[in-house]
C-alpha positions in Angstrom: -7.2 24.3 103.9 -7.2 27.7 105.5 -9.5 28.9 108.3 -11.5 30.9 105.8 -11.9 27.8 103.6 -13.2 25.9 106.6 -15.7 28.7 107.4 -17.0 28.7 103.8 -17.3 24.9 103.9 -19.4 25.2 107.1 -21.6 27.8 105.4 -22.0 25.6 102.3 -21.0 28.6 100.1 -17.7 29.9 98.6 -17.5 33.6 98.2 -16.7 35.0 94.7 -15.7 38.3 96.3 -13.4 37.4 99.2 -13.3 41.1 100.2 -16.9 40.9 101.3 -16.1 38.1 103.7 -13.1 39.9 105.1 -15.2 43.0 105.6 -17.9 40.9 107.4 -15.2 39.7 109.8 -13.8 43.3 110.4 -14.9 45.0 113.6 -15.1 48.8 113.6 -12.2 49.0 116.0 -9.9 47.6 113.2 -10.8 50.4 110.8 -12.7 50.9 107.5 -14.4 49.2 105.9 -16.0 47.4 108.9 -19.0 45.1 109.1 -21.8 47.3 110.7 -23.7 47.9 107.4 -23.4 44.2 106.5 -24.6 43.3 110.0 -27.8 45.4 109.4 -28.5 43.5 106.2 -27.8 40.1 107.7 -30.1 40.8 110.7 -32.9 41.5 108.3 -32.5 38.4 106.1 -31.9 36.2 109.1 -35.1 37.2 110.8 -37.0 36.6 107.5 -35.5 33.2 106.7 -36.0 31.9 110.2 -39.6 33.2 110.2 -40.2 31.4 106.9 -38.6 28.2 108.1 -40.8 28.1 111.2 -43.9 29.1 109.4 -43.5 26.5 106.7 -42.7 23.6 108.9 -44.7 24.2 112.1 -48.3 24.9 111.2 -49.2 23.9 114.8 -47.6 27.1 116.1 -49.7 30.3 116.5 -48.4 33.8 116.0 -47.2 34.1 119.6 -45.3 30.8 119.6 -43.7 31.7 116.2 -42.5 35.1 117.6 -41.2 33.5 120.8 -39.2 30.8 119.1 -37.9 33.1 116.4 -36.8 35.7 118.9 -34.8 33.1 120.9 -33.3 31.6 117.8 -31.9 34.9 116.6 -31.0 36.6 119.9 -27.4 37.5 120.7 -26.7 34.4 122.8 -27.9 32.1 120.1 -25.8 33.8 117.4 -22.7 33.8 119.6 -23.1 30.1 120.0 -23.3 29.7 116.2 -20.2 31.9 115.9 -18.3 29.5 118.3 -19.5 26.6 116.2 -18.0 28.3 113.2 -14.8 29.1 115.1 -15.1 32.8 114.3 -13.0 34.0 117.2 -9.8 33.4 115.4 -11.0 35.0 112.2 -12.2 38.3 113.6 -10.2 41.4 112.6 -10.2 43.6 115.8 -8.3 46.7 116.8 -5.5 46.4 119.3 -7.7 47.6 122.2 -10.4 45.0 121.5 -7.8 42.3 121.1 -6.3 43.1 124.5 -9.7 43.2 126.2 -10.7 39.8 124.8 -13.2 41.2 122.2 -12.9 38.0 120.2 -14.8 36.2 123.0 -17.4 38.9 123.5 -20.9 37.6 122.6 -22.0 40.9 121.0 -19.0 41.0 118.7 -19.4 37.3 117.8 -23.2 37.7 117.1 -22.6 40.8 115.0 -20.1 38.9 112.9 -22.5 36.1 112.2 -25.1 38.6 111.0 -22.5 40.5 108.9 -21.4 37.2 107.2 -25.0 36.5 106.3 -25.3 40.1 104.9 -22.2 39.6 102.8 -23.4 36.2 101.6 -26.7 37.8 100.5 -24.8 40.4 98.5 -22.3 37.9 97.0 -24.7 35.0 96.2 -28.2 36.3 96.4 -31.2 35.2 98.5 -31.3 31.5 97.6 -27.7 31.0 98.7 -28.1 32.9 102.0 -31.4 31.1 102.7 -29.7 27.7 102.2 -26.8 28.8 104.5 -29.1 29.9 107.3 -31.1 26.6 107.1 -27.8 24.7 107.2 -26.8 26.5 110.4 -30.2 26.1 112.1 -31.1 22.5 111.2 -28.9 21.0 114.0 -30.3 23.6 116.5 -34.0 22.9 115.6 -33.3 19.2 115.9 -32.3 19.4 119.5 -34.8 21.8 121.1 -38.4 21.4 122.2 -40.3 24.2 120.4 -43.2 24.0 122.9 -40.9 25.2 125.8 -38.0 26.8 124.0 -37.5 30.4 125.2 -40.0 30.2 128.0 -38.7 31.1 131.4 -39.0 28.8 134.4 -42.0 30.6 136.0 -44.0 30.3 132.8 -43.1 26.6 132.4 -44.0 25.9 136.1 -47.4 27.7 135.7 -48.2 25.7 132.6 -47.1 22.5 134.3 -49.3 22.9 137.4 -52.3 24.2 135.4 -51.9 21.1 133.2 -52.4 19.0 136.4 -55.4 21.0 137.4 -53.7 22.6 140.4 -53.7 26.1 141.8 -50.9 28.4 140.7 -47.6 28.4 142.5 -47.2 30.8 145.5 -44.1 33.0 145.7 -42.9 34.6 149.0 -39.9 36.7 149.8 -38.2 34.9 152.8 -35.7 37.6 153.3 -33.0 39.9 151.8 -29.3 40.1 152.5 -26.5 42.5 151.8 -26.2 46.2 151.3 -29.0 48.1 149.5 -27.0 48.4 146.3 -26.0 44.7 146.3 -28.8 42.8 147.8 -29.5 39.0 147.6 -33.1 38.0 147.7 -34.3 34.7 149.2 -37.6 33.5 147.7 -39.8 30.5 148.6 -42.0 29.0 145.9 -44.7 26.6 147.1 -47.3 24.3 145.6 -49.4 23.3 148.6 -51.5 20.7 146.8 -48.3 18.7 146.1 -46.6 19.5 149.4 -43.7 20.9 147.4 -41.6 23.9 148.6 -38.3 25.3 147.2 -36.2 28.2 148.3 -33.7 29.9 146.1 -31.6 33.1 146.0 -30.9 35.7 143.4 -29.6 39.2 142.8 -33.2 40.3 142.3 -36.6 39.1 143.4 -37.3 38.0 139.8 -34.1 36.1 139.5 -34.8 34.3 142.8 -38.3 33.4 141.7 -37.0 32.0 138.5 -34.4 29.9 140.3 -37.0 28.6 142.8 -39.4 27.8 139.9 -36.7 25.9 138.1 -36.1 23.7 141.1 -39.8 23.0 141.5 -40.0 21.9 137.9 -37.3 19.3 138.6 -39.2 18.3 141.8 -42.5 17.9 139.9 -40.9 15.9 137.1 -39.5 13.5 139.7 -43.0 12.8 140.8 -43.7 11.1 137.5 -47.1 11.2 135.6 -49.6 13.8 136.8 -51.8 12.8 139.8 -54.8 15.1 140.3 -55.8 13.8 143.7 -54.2 13.0 147.0 -51.2 14.6 148.7 -47.7 13.4 148.7 -45.2 13.3 151.5 -43.3 16.7 151.8 -40.1 16.7 149.9 -37.5 19.4 149.3 -35.0 18.9 146.5 -31.4 20.0 147.1 -30.7 20.5 143.4 -29.4 23.9 142.5 -30.3 25.2 139.0 -28.6 28.5 138.2 -30.0 28.6 134.7 -33.0 30.7 135.6 -30.7 33.2 137.4 -28.5 33.3 134.2 -31.6 34.1 132.2 -32.3 37.1 134.3 -28.8 38.5 133.4 -29.3 38.2 129.7 
């Protein structure tokens, strides 16, 4: 079985016109015909099918939640992850310059290839086939995420968490800055006085540092167990480091 056969098996669809699939895997650096027009088509059908999937199966979600979840399911990072699952890196047709610079690992190129494949599948098999392929790709993802929190940043989650406990909002304070003006590191403290919780974190921007501190406080609150709306606990400061929020800032 060839790599293209394995890809088509993963998609649950075999192309009648193999040239369409090859074009979907061809970056513009390789030459014509490349995959940019197919990418445009795939982006459109992907957004529609994911919207339909969420709308049909999650009537508890309002418009804002539907938009948030869909946006995070179809963003570049998510599509690049799908591309890695499909082992697309070794199938991409790239120009010499892109090959030397590691373009086969670049998230933007991987994500574009996924969209282009979906566009090619739409042309080759029609809407029912591409819709089935998209659902096949997204079922495992949807089975392992919490739609209530998916795509929310740490500050938002922390705010919802403390409000759910009937507490005042977290307080953020810049403790200091380090480094040259063009390359500063911000130190931010996040506190929830009613729980005697305080975390300090650093980031390349104030927002990144706030997100990192919020993420650490979420871990600290979860360690407290079920919500307690009265009384104060002994001061504790977690030493956990959660770089995820800082990474979110860079995306």
